[in-house]
Structure formats: structure tokens, C-alpha cells
MIBAKE-205303 format. One record per residue (C-alpha): x negated, z negated, y negated; residue in three letters. Coordinates in steps of 0.02 Angstrom, whole numbers, plus 50000, padded with zeros to 5 digits. Each point is the difference from the previous one (the first is absolute). Last residue first. Example, Ala and Ser with C-alpha at 12.3 -4.5 7.8 and 13.67 -1.06 7.14 Angstrom:
atom px->49316 | pz->49643 | py->50053 | res->Ser;
atom px->50069 | pz->49967 | py->50172 | res->Ala;
END
This chain:
atom px->51184 | pz->49997 | py->48336 | res->Unk;
atom px->49947 | pz->49821 | py->50034 | res->Unk;
atom px->49972 | pz->50047 | py->50182 | res->Unk;
atom px->49862 | pz->50115 | py->49938 | res->Unk;
atom px->49914 | pz->49857 | py->49910 | res->Unk;
atom px->50012 | pz->49890 | py->50155 | res->Unk;
atom px->49926 | pz->50138 | py->50107 | res->Unk;
atom px->49863 | pz->50030 | py->49871 | res->Unk;
atom px->49952 | pz->49816 | py->50000 | res->Unk;
atom px->50004 | pz->49989 | py->50190 | res->Unk;
atom px->49892 | pz->50157 | py->50015 | res->Unk;
atom px->49877 | pz->49930 | py->49871 | res->Unk;
atom px->49984 | pz->49834 | py->50092 | res->Unk;
atom px->49987 | pz->50091 | py->50168 | res->Unk;
atom px->49855 | pz->50106 | py->49938 | res->Unk;
atom px->49895 | pz->49848 | py->49959 | res->Unk;
atom px->49918 | pz->50006 | py->49827 | res->Unk;
atom px->49811 | pz->49977 | py->50011 | res->Unk;
atom px->49947 | pz->50164 | py->49920 | res->Unk;
atom px->49975 | pz->49912 | py->49834 | res->Unk;
atom px->49983 | pz->50034 | py->49814 | res->Unk;
atom px->50034 | pz->49866 | py->49870 | res->Unk;
atom px->50129 | pz->49961 | py->49865 | res->Unk;
atom px->50002 | pz->49844 | py->49892 | res->Unk;
atom px->50097 | pz->50034 | py->49839 | res->Unk;
atom px->50164 | pz->49936 | py->50072 | res->Unk;
atom px->49954 | pz->49899 | py->50154 | res->Unk;
atom px->49887 | pz->50007 | py->50152 | res->Unk;
atom px->50037 | pz->50186 | py->50009 | res->Unk;
atom px->49984 | pz->50141 | py->50127 | res->Unk;
atom px->49935 | pz->50176 | py->49977 | res->Unk;
atom px->50006 | pz->50076 | py->50173 | res->Unk;
atom px->49871 | pz->50103 | py->50093 | res->Unk;
atom px->50070 | pz->50087 | py->50154 | res->Unk;
atom px->49871 | pz->49998 | py->50140 | res->Unk;
atom px->49956 | pz->50165 | py->50086 | res->Unk;
atom px->49817 | pz->49982 | py->49954 | res->Unk;
atom px->50053 | pz->49985 | py->49818 | res->Unk;
atom px->50176 | pz->50049 | py->49944 | res->Unk;
atom px->50008 | pz->50006 | py->49810 | res->Unk;
atom px->50043 | pz->50184 | py->49993 | res->Unk;
atom px->50171 | pz->49960 | py->50076 | res->Unk;
atom px->50054 | pz->50085 | py->50161 | res->Unk;
atom px->50018 | pz->49830 | py->50086 | res->Unk;
atom px->50137 | pz->49953 | py->49876 | res->Unk;
atom px->50101 | pz->50144 | py->50074 | res->Unk;
atom px->49986 | pz->49917 | py->50171 | res->Unk;
atom px->50066 | pz->49839 | py->49923 | res->Unk;
atom px->50149 | pz->50095 | py->49931 | res->Unk;
atom px->50035 | pz->50072 | py->50173 | res->Unk;
atom px->49991 | pz->49829 | py->50081 | res->Unk;
atom px->50115 | pz->49925 | py->49867 | res->Unk;
atom px->50136 | pz->50130 | py->50023 | res->Unk;
atom px->50016 | pz->50159 | py->49898 | res->Unk;
atom px->50092 | pz->49999 | py->49833 | res->Unk;
atom px->50170 | pz->50076 | py->49962 | res->Unk;
atom px->50063 | pz->50042 | py->49827 | res->Unk;
atom px->49981 | pz->49910 | py->49833 | res->Unk;
atom px->49858 | pz->49876 | py->49972 | res->Unk;
atom px->50066 | pz->49836 | py->49924 | res->Unk;
atom px->50029 | pz->49925 | py->50173 | res->Unk;
atom px->49812 | pz->50011 | py->50028 | res->Unk;
atom px->49991 | pz->49866 | py->49866 | res->Unk;
atom px->49941 | pz->49982 | py->49820 | res->Unk;
atom px->50054 | pz->50155 | py->49903 | res->Unk;
atom px->49993 | pz->49961 | py->49816 | res->Unk;
atom px->50123 | pz->49933 | py->49872 | res->Unk;
atom px->49868 | pz->49902 | py->49905 | res->Unk;
atom px->50086 | pz->49837 | py->50047 | res->Unk;
atom px->49994 | pz->50057 | py->50181 | res->Unk;
atom px->49812 | pz->50026 | py->49989 | res->Unk;
atom px->49980 | pz->49826 | py->49925 | res->Unk;
atom px->50106 | pz->49917 | py->50135 | res->Unk;
atom px->49904 | pz->50092 | py->50136 | res->Unk;
atom px->49834 | pz->49938 | py->49931 | res->Unk;
atom px->50061 | pz->49820 | py->49986 | res->Unk;
atom px->50067 | pz->50003 | py->50178 | res->Unk;
atom px->49838 | pz->50076 | py->50065 | res->Unk;
atom px->49905 | pz->49857 | py->49917 | res->Unk;
atom px->50122 | pz->49858 | py->50040 | res->Unk;
atom px->49967 | pz->50025 | py->50185 | res->Unk;
atom px->49828 | pz->49924 | py->49970 | res->Unk;
atom px->49847 | pz->50102 | py->50040 | res->Unk;
atom px->49888 | pz->50032 | py->50151 | res->Unk;
atom px->50118 | pz->49924 | py->50128 | res->Unk;
atom px->50010 | pz->50162 | py->50099 | res->Unk;
atom px->50185 | pz->50013 | py->49959 | res->Unk;
atom px->49958 | pz->49978 | py->49814 | res->Unk;
atom px->49869 | pz->50138 | py->50006 | res->Unk;
atom px->50126 | pz->50116 | py->50085 | res->Unk;
atom px->50126 | pz->49961 | py->49862 | res->Unk;
atom px->49866 | pz->50036 | py->49870 | res->Unk;
atom px->49960 | pz->50167 | py->50081 | res->Unk;
atom px->50185 | pz->50043 | py->50016 | res->Unk;
atom px->50028 | pz->49964 | py->49814 | res->Unk;
atom px->49847 | pz->50107 | py->49960 | res->Unk;
atom px->50068 | pz->50140 | py->50109 | res->Unk;
atom px->50169 | pz->49997 | py->49912 | res->Unk;
atom px->49913 | pz->50011 | py->49831 | res->Unk;
atom px->49875 | pz->50130 | py->50061 | res->Unk;
atom px->50141 | pz->50104 | py->50075 | res->Unk;
atom px->50090 | pz->49999 | py->49834 | res->Unk;
atom px->49837 | pz->50054 | py->49918 | res->Unk;
atom px->49989 | pz->50148 | py->50118 | res->Unk;
atom px->50179 | pz->50059 | py->49975 | res->Unk;
atom px->50118 | pz->49979 | py->50147 | res->Unk;
atom px->50151 | pz->50110 | py->50036 | res->Unk;
atom px->49914 | pz->50120 | py->49881 | res->Unk;
atom px->49910 | pz->50074 | py->50149 | res->Unk;
atom px->49833 | pz->49965 | py->50082 | res->Unk;
atom px->50088 | pz->50031 | py->50166 | res->Unk;
atom px->50092 | pz->49833 | py->50002 | res->Unk;
atom px->49900 | pz->49934 | py->50149 | res->Unk;
atom px->49838 | pz->50062 | py->49920 | res->Unk;
atom px->50041 | pz->49905 | py->49840 | res->Unk;
atom px->50044 | pz->49845 | py->50102 | res->Unk;
atom px->49835 | pz->50007 | py->50092 | res->Unk;
atom px->49907 | pz->50027 | py->49836 | res->Unk;
atom px->50086 | pz->49849 | py->49923 | res->Unk;
atom px->49963 | pz->49880 | py->50143 | res->Unk;
atom px->49815 | pz->50037 | py->49986 | res->Unk;
atom px->50016 | pz->50012 | py->49811 | res->Unk;
atom px->50063 | pz->49824 | py->49963 | res->Unk;
atom px->49832 | pz->49945 | py->49932 | res->Unk;
atom px->49890 | pz->50156 | py->50001 | res->Unk;
atom px->49908 | pz->49947 | py->49842 | res->Unk;
atom px->49919 | pz->49866 | py->50107 | res->Unk;
atom px->49907 | pz->50140 | py->50090 | res->Unk;
atom px->49892 | pz->50013 | py->49844 | res->Unk;
atom px->49917 | pz->49836 | py->50046 | res->Unk;
atom px->49904 | pz->50068 | py->50150 | res->Unk;
atom px->49936 | pz->50173 | py->50047 | res->Unk;
atom px->50126 | pz->50087 | py->49888 | res->Unk;
atom px->49896 | pz->50140 | py->49923 | res->Unk;
atom px->49977 | pz->49928 | py->49825 | res->Unk;
atom px->49976 | pz->49818 | py->50048 | res->Unk;
atom px->49945 | pz->49887 | py->49857 | res->Unk;
atom px->50037 | pz->50121 | py->49858 | res->Unk;
atom px->50163 | pz->50048 | py->50088 | res->Unk;
atom px->50054 | pz->49817 | py->50003 | res->Unk;
atom px->49964 | pz->49972 | py->49816 | res->Unk;
atom px->50086 | pz->50164 | py->49952 | res->Unk;
atom px->50153 | pz->49954 | py->50103 | res->Unk;
atom px->50018 | pz->49832 | py->49915 | res->Unk;
atom px->49972 | pz->50072 | py->49827 | res->Unk;
atom px->50123 | pz->50142 | py->50036 | res->Unk;
atom px->50137 | pz->49877 | py->50047 | res->Unk;
atom px->49963 | pz->49893 | py->49848 | res->Unk;
atom px->50007 | pz->50151 | py->49884 | res->Unk;
atom px->50159 | pz->50072 | py->50076 | res->Unk;
atom px->50089 | pz->49833 | py->49985 | res->Unk;
atom px->49938 | pz->49971 | py->49821 | res->Unk;
atom px->50051 | pz->50175 | py->49945 | res->Unk;
atom px->50172 | pz->49980 | py->50077 | res->Unk;
atom px->50023 | pz->49827 | py->49922 | res->Unk;
atom px->49957 | pz->50069 | py->49829 | res->Unk;
atom px->50120 | pz->50145 | py->50029 | res->Unk;
atom px->50153 | pz->49894 | py->50045 | res->Unk;
atom px->50109 | pz->50137 | py->50079 | res->Unk;
atom px->50127 | pz->49916 | py->50113 | res->Unk;
atom px->49879 | pz->49997 | py->50146 | res->Unk;
atom px->49876 | pz->49905 | py->49891 | res->Unk;
atom px->50136 | pz->49877 | py->49950 | res->Unk;
atom px->50034 | pz->49964 | py->50186 | res->Unk;
atom px->49812 | pz->49992 | py->50031 | res->Unk;
atom px->49964 | pz->49861 | py->49875 | res->Unk;
atom px->50029 | pz->49828 | py->50078 | res->Unk;
atom px->49979 | pz->50042 | py->50184 | res->Unk;
atom px->49861 | pz->50120 | py->49949 | res->Unk;
atom px->49903 | pz->49862 | py->49912 | res->Unk;
atom px->50011 | pz->49888 | py->50154 | res->Unk;
atom px->49937 | pz->50147 | py->50106 | res->Unk;
atom px->49857 | pz->50021 | py->49876 | res->Unk;
atom px->49958 | pz->49815 | py->50019 | res->Unk;
atom px->49997 | pz->50021 | py->50189 | res->Unk;
atom px->49864 | pz->50131 | py->49984 | res->Unk;
atom px->49924 | pz->50071 | py->50160 | res->Unk;
atom px->50112 | pz->50090 | py->50123 | res->Unk;
atom px->50173 | pz->49949 | py->49940 | res->Unk;
atom px->49967 | pz->50026 | py->49816 | res->Unk;
atom px->49931 | pz->50173 | py->50034 | res->Unk;
atom px->50145 | pz->50045 | py->50116 | res->Unk;
atom px->50123 | pz->49967 | py->49858 | res->Unk;
atom px->49934 | pz->50155 | py->49912 | res->Unk;
atom px->50008 | pz->50110 | py->50156 | res->Unk;
atom px->50185 | pz->49963 | py->50030 | res->Unk;
atom px->50025 | pz->50025 | py->49813 | res->Unk;
atom px->49971 | pz->50184 | py->50030 | res->Unk;
atom px->50157 | pz->50003 | py->50106 | res->Unk;
atom px->50089 | pz->49911 | py->49856 | res->Unk;
atom px->49951 | pz->50140 | py->49880 | res->Unk;
atom px->50054 | pz->50133 | py->50125 | res->Unk;
atom px->50171 | pz->49918 | py->50025 | res->Unk;
atom px->50021 | pz->49981 | py->49812 | res->Unk;
atom px->49978 | pz->50188 | py->49974 | res->Unk;
atom px->49839 | pz->50028 | py->49905 | res->Unk;
atom px->50003 | pz->50065 | py->49820 | res->Unk;
atom px->49960 | pz->49829 | py->49926 | res->Unk;
atom px->49840 | pz->49999 | py->50103 | res->Unk;
atom px->49936 | pz->50142 | py->49890 | res->Unk;
atom px->49956 | pz->49877 | py->49862 | res->Unk;
atom px->49881 | pz->49907 | py->50115 | res->Unk;
atom px->49875 | pz->50142 | py->49987 | res->Unk;
atom px->49870 | pz->49958 | py->50133 | res->Unk;
atom px->49855 | pz->50116 | py->49959 | res->Unk;
atom px->49871 | pz->49986 | py->50139 | res->Unk;
atom px->49824 | pz->50069 | py->49976 | res->Unk;
atom px->49859 | pz->50078 | py->50101 | res->Unk;
atom px->50099 | pz->49986 | py->50162 | res->Unk;
atom px->49916 | pz->49930 | py->50156 | res->Unk;
atom px->49994 | pz->50103 | py->50159 | res->Unk;
atom px->50020 | pz->49911 | py->50168 | res->Unk;
atom px->50062 | pz->50133 | py->50118 | res->Unk;
atom px->50156 | pz->50058 | py->50090 | res->Unk;
atom px->50095 | pz->50033 | py->50160 | res->Unk;
atom px->50093 | pz->49853 | py->50080 | res->Unk;
atom px->50096 | pz->49965 | py->49840 | res->Unk;
atom px->50165 | pz->49969 | py->50088 | res->Unk;
atom px->50028 | pz->50026 | py->50185 | res->Unk;
atom px->49981 | pz->50107 | py->50157 | res->Unk;
atom px->50086 | pz->50152 | py->49923 | res->Unk;
atom px->49863 | pz->49990 | py->49869 | res->Unk;
atom px->50008 | pz->49938 | py->49820 | res->Unk;
atom px->49883 | pz->50046 | py->49858 | res->Unk;
atom px->49853 | pz->49918 | py->49916 | res->Unk;
atom px->49916 | pz->49907 | py->49859 | res->Unk;
atom px->49939 | pz->49821 | py->49985 | res->Unk;
atom px->49896 | pz->49991 | py->49842 | res->Unk;
atom px->50036 | pz->49824 | py->49941 | res->Unk;
atom px->50138 | pz->50016 | py->49871 | res->Unk;
atom px->50134 | pz->50135 | py->49996 | res->Unk;
atom px->50084 | pz->49931 | py->50158 | res->Unk;
atom px->50029 | pz->49823 | py->49940 | res->Unk;
atom px->50062 | pz->49936 | py->49833 | res->Unk;
atom px->50031 | pz->50164 | py->49910 | res->Unk;
atom px->50052 | pz->50093 | py->50158 | res->Unk;
atom px->50135 | pz->49874 | py->50044 | res->Unk;
atom px->50061 | pz->49993 | py->49820 | res->Unk;
atom px->50022 | pz->50188 | py->50000 | res->Unk;
atom px->49921 | pz->50126 | py->49880 | res->Unk;
atom px->49817 | pz->49988 | py->50052 | res->Unk;
atom px->49880 | pz->50105 | py->49895 | res->Unk;
atom px->49849 | pz->50001 | py->50115 | res->Unk;
atom px->49848 | pz->50097 | py->49943 | res->Unk;
atom px->49893 | pz->50106 | py->50115 | res->Unk;
atom px->49819 | pz->50045 | py->50025 | res->Unk;
atom px->49947 | pz->50132 | py->50124 | res->Unk;
atom px->49937 | pz->49970 | py->50176 | res->Unk;
atom px->49927 | pz->50103 | py->50141 | res->Unk;
atom px->50046 | pz->50162 | py->49908 | res->Unk;
atom px->50180 | pz->49943 | py->50021 | res->Unk;
atom px->49999 | pz->49861 | py->50130 | res->Unk;
atom px->50027 | pz->49846 | py->49892 | res->Unk;
atom px->50103 | pz->50093 | py->49869 | res->Unk;
atom px->50125 | pz->50050 | py->50135 | res->Unk;
atom px->50006 | pz->49820 | py->50061 | res->Unk;
atom px->50032 | pz->49938 | py->49823 | res->Unk;
atom px->50135 | pz->50131 | py->49978 | res->Unk;
atom px->50093 | pz->49942 | py->50156 | res->Unk;
atom px->49984 | pz->49813 | py->49969 | res->Unk;
atom px->50046 | pz->50012 | py->49816 | res->Unk;
atom px->50143 | pz->50121 | py->50031 | res->Unk;
atom px->50078 | pz->49890 | py->50134 | res->Unk;
atom px->49965 | pz->49840 | py->49904 | res->Unk;
atom px->50095 | pz->50051 | py->49845 | res->Unk;
atom px->49967 | pz->50139 | py->49879 | res->Unk;
atom px->49871 | pz->50090 | py->49894 | res->Unk;
atom px->49839 | pz->50027 | py->50098 | res->Unk;
atom px->49872 | pz->50077 | py->49883 | res->Unk;
atom px->49852 | pz->50106 | py->50060 | res->Unk;
atom px->49839 | pz->49991 | py->49901 | res->Unk;
atom px->49862 | pz->50130 | py->49990 | res->Unk;
atom px->49814 | pz->49977 | py->50033 | res->Unk;
atom px->50018 | pz->50051 | py->50183 | res->Unk;
atom px->50089 | pz->50160 | py->49952 | res->Unk;
atom px->50184 | pz->50043 | py->49997 | res->Unk;
atom px->50016 | pz->50188 | py->50013 | res->Unk;
atom px->50190 | pz->49996 | py->49977 | res->Unk;
atom px->50012 | pz->50095 | py->50165 | res->Unk;
atom px->49895 | pz->49862 | py->50079 | res->Unk;
atom px->50119 | pz->49869 | py->49930 | res->Unk;
atom px->50147 | pz->50099 | py->50068 | res->Unk;
atom px->49922 | pz->50013 | py->50173 | res->Unk;
atom px->49969 | pz->49812 | py->50002 | res->Unk;
atom px->50177 | pz->49960 | py->49943 | res->Unk;
atom px->50082 | pz->50119 | py->50125 | res->Unk;
atom px->49894 | pz->49933 | py->50143 | res->Unk;
atom px->50054 | pz->49823 | py->49959 | res->Unk;
atom px->50179 | pz->50062 | py->49989 | res->Unk;
atom px->49993 | pz->50073 | py->50176 | res->Unk;
atom px->49900 | pz->49853 | py->50071 | res->Unk;
atom px->50122 | pz->49865 | py->49945 | res->Unk;
atom px->50034 | pz->49874 | py->49862 | res->Unk;
atom px->50142 | pz->50110 | py->49934 | res->Unk;
atom px->50117 | pz->49924 | py->50130 | res->Unk;
atom px->49995 | pz->49837 | py->49900 | res->Unk;
atom px->50106 | pz->50074 | py->49861 | res->Unk;
atom px->49999 | pz->50116 | py->49850 | res->Unk;
atom px->49966 | pz->50185 | py->50026 | res->Unk;
atom px->49836 | pz->50059 | py->49922 | res->Unk;
atom px->49959 | pz->50050 | py->49821 | res->Unk;
atom px->49835 | pz->50084 | py->49958 | res->Unk;
atom px->49934 | pz->49992 | py->49822 | res->Unk;
atom px->49869 | pz->50083 | py->49890 | res->Unk;
atom px->49932 | pz->49902 | py->49854 | res->Unk;
atom px->49916 | pz->50033 | py->49833 | res->Unk;
atom px->49905 | pz->49865 | py->49906 | res->Unk;
atom px->49986 | pz->50014 | py->49811 | res->Unk;
atom px->50022 | pz->49814 | py->49968 | res->Unk;
atom px->50183 | pz->50014 | py->49948 | res->Unk;
atom px->50015 | pz->50125 | py->50144 | res->Unk;
atom px->49976 | pz->49859 | py->50125 | res->Unk;
atom px->50139 | pz->49890 | py->49933 | res->Unk;
atom px->50113 | pz->50151 | py->49980 | res->Unk;
atom px->49973 | pz->50051 | py->50182 | res->Unk;
atom px->50030 | pz->49822 | py->50056 | res->Unk;
atom px->50165 | pz->49995 | py->49904 | res->Unk;
atom px->50043 | pz->50168 | py->50077 | res->Unk;
atom px->49970 | pz->49935 | py->50176 | res->Unk;
atom px->50102 | pz->49840 | py->49981 | res->Unk;
atom px->50182 | pz->50014 | py->50054 | res->Unk;
atom px->50010 | pz->50170 | py->50084 | res->Unk;
atom px->49828 | pz->49975 | py->50076 | res->Unk;
atom px->50048 | pz->49831 | py->50071 | res->Unk;
atom px->50149 | pz->50074 | py->50093 | res->Unk;
atom px->49916 | pz->50162 | py->50057 | res->Unk;
atom px->49840 | pz->49919 | py->50057 | res->Unk;
atom px->49832 | pz->49995 | py->49912 | res->Unk;
atom px->49829 | pz->50082 | py->50010 | res->Unk;
atom px->49900 | pz->50025 | py->49840 | res->Unk;
atom px->49846 | pz->50109 | py->49979 | res->Unk;
atom px->49894 | pz->49956 | py->49849 | res->Unk;
atom px->49918 | pz->50094 | py->49857 | res->Unk;
atom px->49883 | pz->49962 | py->49856 | res->Unk;
atom px->49830 | pz->50023 | py->50084 | res->Unk;
atom px->49881 | pz->49865 | py->50064 | res->Unk;
atom px->50144 | pz->49877 | py->49995 | res->Unk;
atom px->49995 | pz->49812 | py->50022 | res->Unk;
atom px->50004 | pz->49962 | py->49812 | res->Unk;
atom px->50162 | pz->50100 | py->49984 | res->Unk;
atom px->50098 | pz->49898 | py->50128 | res->Unk;
atom px->50033 | pz->49850 | py->49887 | res->Unk;
atom px->50034 | pz->50086 | py->49834 | res->Unk;
atom px->50090 | pz->50143 | py->50089 | res->Unk;
atom px->50120 | pz->49879 | py->50085 | res->Unk;
atom px->50074 | pz->49939 | py->49835 | res->Unk;
atom px->50181 | pz->50049 | py->50040 | res->Unk;
atom px->49973 | pz->49947 | py->50181 | res->Unk;
atom px->49933 | pz->49832 | py->49943 | res->Unk;
atom px->50157 | pz->49961 | py->49900 | res->Unk;
atom px->50031 | pz->49822 | py->50059 | res->Unk;
atom px->49866 | pz->49894 | py->50083 | res->Unk;
atom px->49872 | pz->49983 | py->50139 | res->Unk;
atom px->49829 | pz->50084 | py->50005 | res->Unk;
atom px->49909 | pz->49987 | py->50166 | res->Unk;
atom px->49815 | pz->50025 | py->49972 | res->Unk;
atom px->49867 | pz->50068 | py->50115 | res->Unk;
atom px->49847 | pz->49952 | py->50103 | res->Unk;
atom px->49922 | pz->50135 | py->50109 | res->Unk;
atom px->49821 | pz->49964 | py->49944 | res->Unk;
atom px->50017 | pz->49818 | py->50052 | res->Unk;
atom px->50174 | pz->49970 | py->50072 | res->Unk;
atom px->50078 | pz->49880 | py->49875 | res->Unk;
atom px->50183 | pz->50046 | py->49971 | res->Unk;
atom px->50031 | pz->49954 | py->49818 | res->Unk;
atom px->50172 | pz->49947 | py->49938 | res->Unk;
atom px->50050 | pz->50052 | py->49825 | res->Unk;
atom px->50156 | pz->49949 | py->49902 | res->Unk;
atom px->50081 | pz->50112 | py->49870 | res->Unk;
atom px->50113 | pz->49927 | py->49865 | res->Unk;
END
């Protein structure tokens, strides 16, 4: 069973296909996009070892040849040196404007390859084949591409929509459980920001989904993609509603910077902790009931996820230093940190009106809990 979610962006609209076996049938879906039967694929060493030959077979079944570049796995690959390597390789491969570049991997590969496609010959088309849960529900959809800078995450990039997304839910079974649960941090975010009924559904079904229930996995990816597609269609370049997708991310990006973008804290783990902190901040400001952050934390704990700063191994800087790192976030406007707060589960909103001392007190309490 393959589900389809449409991202409506006029002449740049595209489909997200969701289901098992899409890599093995990739040629059927990518073929209609091609002016000539060849693609250039960029992956990482881990994903390539697991899935590159299946993709090659799926393309060859439709007479499509592919060349491939494999990069080191990990967040450090989202950097200038690897960006330059990808662009130079694509030029060496004589990729033309009418050709298609394929990003096979998680969010790092998708962001990096999408950015390379955005600037190569002032824009070539690309297809996202996300292989992590996080990438399937978030980073592969919506056209945000980019790399990290020493100053922070994703500060260099472009909006460049893919021509197609193939979210093969079958590959999720190859993910380590920690990586799957990290991706779940982005899934639960959708319920928290705008769909309380979806959060209810996740409370009932997410444990089975984590244990391998394929129907539940397809449904969770589909609903997440639907919500993101609707928001992106309304606000492609994040002038308004799209900022809601950053629920938990202002805290998360500060924690990622504090841990050196290392495997001490995966992005989705930071989103889960950040969402809990955002709801706790909302409760302290009297915006939502204290039951809401408590309910969220209970669900994350039931899923076996990181919930508190105490769950992050190693030392963390003090509250003032963490707040300063939050000020490096892309969402700062006129020097004001923009927070995503909540009036309840499913009722998020954007505001700059969050007093610094409330956040400092919250972070100080959270650090004391370590």
C-alpha cells in the first residue's frame, strides 16, 4: 500500500510517496522526471552500504543508469568541505539543468544535497529518498536545504523544493532503535503544534509503531507529511505559520551547539527535550495547564526517549550560556528570540514575548535536576 501526499506549490508542486518497497521501484517513480535515463546519487557510507544497490536495481529495471558518491556519515558532513566536494563531483559528472540529483539518506544528506542542487547551474532538480524517520516526516519535505556553520546549524542554505519524495517505510526497520526514537521526536511535534487528535492517536499507537507495526508507521509518516505539506503550502519561506514547525527547536539548537553537534544528543532527541521545555515554559507563563507538559513528558518516557537535560550525558554550560546559544538561532528577529509556545496540546503559536528571566529560571531548574 502506497499513500500519496501532495505539496501544493503551484508549478513547483510535488508528491510525497509513502510505503514499503519504494526504493526497489524507484525507477517507476523517478523515470517520468528524466530528460535522459541517468541520475547522480549522493548518499553516506552507512546508508549506501544498506540501500544503494537496491536503488541501483530499482533504477536499472526501468533502464536508468546511476553514478554515486558516498560521503562520511554524521552531522559533520553538513559542512563547506563536503558541500564543495558534492558540487565539484556533480560538475565532473556533467549534471545538466534538465538532470535529476538523488539524495539517498537521512537529514544530513538531504539538506546537503538539496543545497548543492539549489546552487548547481543556478538550480537543478532533485529527488529526496529519505531513509530515517526524522527525514521522512520532516527534513525531506518543504524545500529547506543547507549546511552548518561554526556559528550554528543550518545558517547557510536556500529554499529549493524537491521534485519528488520517496519515503520508503520499509527501510525504517534497519534503523537502530535510538535513531528511530529520535525521529519520533519530530513526529510527536506535529500533534503538539496543531493536531491534538493526532497526539491522542500517538499515545495509543506509537509504542506499537516503534516495535515495528508497519500500518502505524505509514499512518504516522502520512499524517506528519500532510501537516507539514499544508503549512509549507501556506508559508513556503517561513514568514508566518511555518515557524510553528520549529516547536522545541530553539531549545534544541542551543543544546546541540552545547554538545558539539555530537552523538551525545541526536537532533530528534533535542526536539523532544526542547518541546518539553517549551511546554513547561508555557505552563510557567500561565499559557497552558501544568497537565500539558506533564502529559507530554509521560508519553516521551513511555516511549523510552530522552526527556530532561539530565538525560544528556556529559557536562552542559550554565543557563546564561545556553540562553546565549539560543540567541544564535535562525529564528531571531531584530535581536529578539522567537519562541514557539503553546496554549495547550495542539495549540502552538509564535511569540517573542517570553521574558528572559523565565527561561533562565527554567533552564537553571532543569540543570539542577541533572
